[in-house]
C-alpha positions as CSV (number, residue, x, y, z in Angstrom):
1,X,10.7,121.0,-16.3
2,X,9.9,117.7,-15.5
3,X,12.2,114.8,-15.8
4,X,10.7,111.8,-17.6
5,X,9.6,108.6,-15.9
6,X,11.6,109.1,-12.7
7,X,8.9,107.5,-10.5
8,X,7.1,104.1,-10.8
9,X,3.5,103.2,-10.5
10,X,2.1,99.9,-9.5
11,X,1.3,97.9,-12.7
12,X,-2.1,96.4,-13.2
13,X,-1.3,92.9,-14.6
14,X,-4.5,92.6,-16.6
15,X,-3.8,95.5,-19.0
16,X,-0.8,95.4,-21.3
17,X,0.2,97.8,-24.1
18,X,0.6,96.3,-27.5
19,X,3.4,97.4,-29.9
20,X,0.9,99.1,-32.1
21,X,-0.7,101.0,-29.1
22,X,2.7,102.0,-27.8
23,X,3.7,103.3,-31.3
24,X,0.5,105.4,-31.6
25,X,0.7,106.8,-28.1
26,X,4.4,107.5,-28.4
27,X,3.8,109.4,-31.7
28,X,0.9,111.3,-30.1
29,X,2.9,112.4,-27.1
30,X,5.8,113.4,-29.3
31,X,3.6,115.5,-31.5
32,X,2.1,117.2,-28.5
33,X,5.2,117.8,-26.4
34,X,8.4,117.0,-28.3
35,X,9.2,114.4,-25.7
36,X,10.5,111.2,-27.4
37,X,9.9,107.9,-25.6
38,X,12.3,105.2,-26.8
39,X,11.4,101.5,-27.3
40,X,13.1,100.6,-24.1
41,X,10.6,102.8,-22.2
42,X,7.6,100.9,-23.4
43,X,6.9,99.2,-20.0
44,X,7.3,102.5,-18.2
45,X,4.7,104.2,-20.4
46,X,2.4,101.3,-19.7
47,X,3.2,101.7,-16.0
48,X,2.4,105.4,-16.0
49,X,-0.8,105.3,-18.0
50,X,-2.6,102.3,-16.6
51,X,-4.1,104.3,-13.8
52,X,-5.5,106.8,-16.4
53,X,-7.3,103.8,-18.1
54,X,-8.7,102.7,-14.8
55,X,-10.0,106.2,-13.9
56,X,-11.6,106.6,-17.3
57,X,-13.0,103.1,-17.2
58,X,-11.2,102.1,-20.4
59,X,-10.2,98.6,-21.3
60,X,-7.3,99.0,-23.6
61,X,-4.5,101.5,-24.4
62,X,-6.0,101.7,-27.9
63,X,-9.2,103.1,-26.3
64,X,-7.1,105.6,-24.4
65,X,-5.5,106.7,-27.6
66,X,-8.8,107.3,-29.3
67,X,-10.0,109.1,-26.1
68,X,-7.1,111.5,-26.4
69,X,-7.8,112.1,-30.1
70,X,-11.5,112.4,-30.2
71,X,-13.3,112.6,-26.9
72,X,-15.0,116.0,-26.1
73,X,-13.1,116.1,-22.8
74,X,-9.7,115.3,-24.4
75,X,-8.3,118.8,-23.6
76,X,-8.7,118.2,-19.9
77,X,-7.2,114.7,-20.2
78,X,-4.2,116.1,-22.1
79,X,-3.3,118.0,-18.9
80,X,-3.5,114.8,-16.9
81,X,-1.4,113.0,-19.5
82,X,1.3,115.7,-19.2
83,X,1.3,115.3,-15.5
84,X,1.6,111.5,-15.7
85,X,4.5,111.4,-18.2
86,X,6.6,114.0,-16.4
87,X,7.8,114.2,-12.9
88,X,9.9,116.7,-11.1
89,X,13.3,116.3,-9.4
90,X,14.7,119.6,-8.4
91,X,15.8,121.7,-5.4
92,X,16.6,125.3,-4.4
93,X,20.1,126.5,-5.4
94,X,20.7,123.5,-7.6
95,X,24.1,123.5,-9.2
96,X,25.8,126.2,-7.1
97,X,28.8,126.8,-9.4
98,X,26.4,127.8,-12.2
99,X,24.3,130.0,-10.0
100,X,27.5,131.7,-8.7
101,X,28.4,132.6,-12.3
102,X,24.9,134.0,-12.8
103,X,25.0,136.0,-9.5
104,X,28.6,137.3,-9.6
105,X,29.1,137.8,-13.3
106,X,26.1,137.7,-15.5
107,X,23.6,139.5,-13.3
108,X,26.0,142.1,-12.3
109,X,26.9,142.8,-15.9
110,X,23.2,143.1,-16.8
111,X,22.5,145.5,-13.9
112,X,25.5,147.7,-14.8
113,X,24.4,147.8,-18.5
114,X,20.9,148.7,-17.5
115,X,22.0,151.4,-15.2
116,X,24.0,153.0,-18.0
117,X,21.0,152.9,-20.2
118,X,18.8,154.4,-17.5
119,X,16.5,151.3,-17.9
120,X,15.7,149.5,-14.7
121,X,13.8,146.6,-16.2
122,X,14.9,142.9,-16.3
123,X,13.1,139.9,-17.6
124,X,14.3,136.3,-17.0
125,X,12.7,133.2,-18.4
126,X,12.7,130.0,-16.4
127,X,11.7,127.4,-19.1
128,X,10.7,124.2,-17.5
129,X,10.3,125.5,-13.9
130,X,8.9,122.4,-12.3
131,X,7.5,123.1,-8.8
132,X,9.1,126.6,-8.7
133,X,12.4,126.0,-7.0
134,X,14.5,127.5,-9.9
135,X,12.5,130.7,-10.5
136,X,12.2,131.4,-6.7
137,X,16.0,130.8,-6.4
138,X,16.6,133.4,-9.2
139,X,14.3,135.8,-7.4
140,X,16.2,135.4,-4.2
141,X,19.5,136.0,-6.0
142,X,18.1,139.2,-7.5
143,X,17.2,140.3,-4.0
144,X,20.7,139.5,-2.7
145,X,22.3,141.5,-5.5
146,X,20.0,144.5,-5.6
147,X,19.1,144.5,-1.9
148,X,16.8,147.4,-1.0
149,X,17.3,148.9,-4.5
150,X,15.2,146.1,-5.9
151,X,12.0,148.1,-5.3
152,X,13.2,150.7,-7.9
153,X,13.4,148.1,-10.6
154,X,10.8,146.5,-12.8
155,X,11.7,142.8,-12.6
156,X,9.7,139.8,-13.9
157,X,10.6,136.1,-14.0
158,X,8.4,134.2,-16.3
159,X,8.3,130.5,-15.2
160,X,6.7,127.9,-17.3
161,X,6.1,124.1,-17.3
162,X,4.0,121.7,-19.3
163,X,2.4,120.2,-16.2
164,X,-0.5,122.2,-14.6
165,X,-0.2,120.3,-11.3
166,X,3.4,121.3,-10.7
167,X,2.6,124.9,-11.5
168,X,-0.2,124.7,-8.9
169,X,2.3,123.5,-6.4
170,X,4.8,126.2,-7.4
171,X,2.2,129.0,-6.9
172,X,1.6,127.7,-3.3
173,X,5.3,128.1,-2.6
174,X,5.4,125.6,0.2
175,X,8.4,123.2,0.4
176,X,9.8,120.3,2.4
177,X,13.4,120.3,3.8
178,X,14.3,118.0,0.9
179,X,13.6,120.7,-1.6
180,X,15.8,123.0,0.5
181,X,18.7,120.6,1.0
182,X,21.1,122.7,-1.0
183,X,19.9,126.0,0.4
184,X,22.4,128.0,2.5
185,X,21.0,128.4,6.1
186,X,21.1,132.2,6.0
187,X,19.0,132.2,2.8
188,X,16.5,129.9,4.5
189,X,16.1,132.3,7.4
190,X,15.9,135.4,5.3
191,X,13.5,134.3,2.5
192,X,11.3,131.5,4.0
193,X,8.7,131.3,6.7
194,X,8.6,128.1,8.6
195,X,5.2,126.4,8.7
196,X,4.9,123.8,11.4
197,X,7.8,121.5,12.0
198,X,8.8,120.5,8.5
199,X,7.4,122.9,5.9
200,X,8.7,126.3,4.6
201,X,6.9,128.9,2.5
202,X,8.6,131.4,0.3
203,X,8.0,135.0,1.5
204,X,5.7,137.3,-0.6
205,X,8.4,139.7,-1.8
206,X,10.2,136.8,-3.5
207,X,7.1,135.3,-4.9
208,X,5.8,138.5,-6.4
209,X,8.6,138.6,-9.0
210,X,7.6,135.3,-10.5
211,X,4.8,134.7,-13.0
212,X,3.9,131.1,-13.5
213,X,2.4,130.1,-16.9
214,X,1.6,126.8,-18.4
215,X,3.4,126.5,-21.7
216,X,4.5,123.8,-24.2
217,X,8.1,124.4,-25.4
218,X,7.2,122.5,-28.6
219,X,4.7,125.2,-29.4
220,X,6.4,128.2,-31.1
221,X,3.2,130.3,-31.1
222,X,3.0,130.0,-27.3
223,X,6.7,130.9,-26.9
224,X,6.3,134.1,-28.9
225,X,4.1,135.4,-26.1
226,X,7.0,135.3,-23.6
227,X,8.5,138.8,-23.2
228,X,12.0,139.4,-24.5
229,X,14.6,138.1,-22.0
230,X,18.0,139.1,-20.8
231,X,18.5,135.5,-19.5
232,X,16.9,132.2,-20.2
233,X,17.3,129.2,-17.8
234,X,16.4,125.9,-19.3
235,X,18.1,123.3,-17.2
236,X,17.7,119.5,-17.5
237,X,14.8,119.8,-20.0
238,X,16.1,119.4,-23.6
239,X,17.6,116.0,-22.8
240,X,14.1,114.6,-23.2
241,X,13.5,116.0,-26.6
242,X,14.4,114.6,-30.0
243,X,17.2,116.3,-31.9
244,X,14.7,118.1,-34.2
245,X,12.7,119.5,-31.2
246,X,15.9,120.4,-29.4
247,X,16.9,122.6,-32.4
248,X,13.5,124.2,-32.6
249,X,13.4,125.0,-28.8
250,X,17.0,126.4,-28.8
251,X,16.1,128.5,-31.9
252,X,13.1,129.8,-29.9
253,X,15.3,130.8,-27.0
254,X,17.7,132.6,-29.4
255,X,14.8,134.6,-30.9
256,X,13.5,135.4,-27.4
257,X,16.8,136.7,-26.0
258,X,17.9,140.2,-26.5
259,X,21.3,140.8,-28.1
260,X,23.9,140.1,-25.5
261,X,21.5,137.8,-23.6
262,X,22.5,134.5,-22.0
263,X,21.2,131.0,-22.0
264,X,21.9,128.5,-19.1
265,X,21.5,124.8,-19.7
266,X,21.8,121.9,-17.3
267,X,25.4,120.8,-16.4
268,X,25.0,117.6,-18.5
269,X,23.5,119.5,-21.5
270,X,25.3,121.1,-24.4
271,X,24.5,122.9,-27.7
272,X,27.1,120.7,-29.5
273,X,25.5,119.5,-32.8
274,X,22.3,121.5,-31.9
275,X,23.1,125.2,-32.6
276,X,26.0,127.4,-33.6
277,X,24.1,130.6,-33.0
278,X,25.4,131.1,-29.5
279,X,28.9,131.8,-28.3
280,X,29.9,129.4,-25.5
281,X,31.6,131.2,-22.6
282,X,33.5,129.1,-20.2
283,X,33.5,129.9,-16.5
284,X,34.7,127.7,-13.5
285,X,32.1,124.9,-13.2
286,X,29.8,126.3,-15.9
287,X,29.3,127.1,-19.6
288,X,27.1,130.0,-20.5
289,X,25.8,130.6,-24.0
290,X,25.7,134.2,-25.2
291,X,23.6,135.7,-28.0
292,X,25.9,138.2,-29.8
């Protein structure tokens, strides 16, 4: 998902956000998304939203707050708000030690178990998928592990994000060399088609395993529509949530996972003081959380 406030926007000096306006907008954003914006981020919220005021021809942040609450077109503006308050810093094959654990240990265990059960179906959830690098990476790993046998399997990767614009980019599947900076050269050759001098497009057989869906992780009703998963990836997402929302989201992941399923968090994230429902399993360079 989107990391919060990692880009800056040129500030219009004639519009400032008051403490009361900041408080109202922060509470509104929190209620909608679970993302908590601290007092020290006030000027960044102002920076991010000032262009929305200009586009809507509004004079104050108070007017923008009332627009979000009551205007007939507020639902469309909510999507724009989500786009503005979140940005996306990611790449293919991010955190290689963690992905190695997924490929060499977790996925192989799942495949072996499924074969014994005569059930060739796998569902993986990429929660907070940003512009698609993570779910496409998982699809590539599945192709690497199953090889030509993959056509005999029913595999789906559900990838979601709060931002509609990043999902649109993810569906296009076209990336710059920067997004591919941690991608092994042989993978780049095998699973991407070069477009022009500096763009690469994911090939169709990788893309077809991924289903992109706009979803708010703070909405338990939406989450219940996600199919039961063997693995959930939610990396570098929950750090932006309040403790209460973190607990709710992790609880939703637990409910979504099948017994024996696994949860992957970002390398700087932990379930310490959030949930005791999962069993932490330590691997070199990675901790994986198992639902027993």
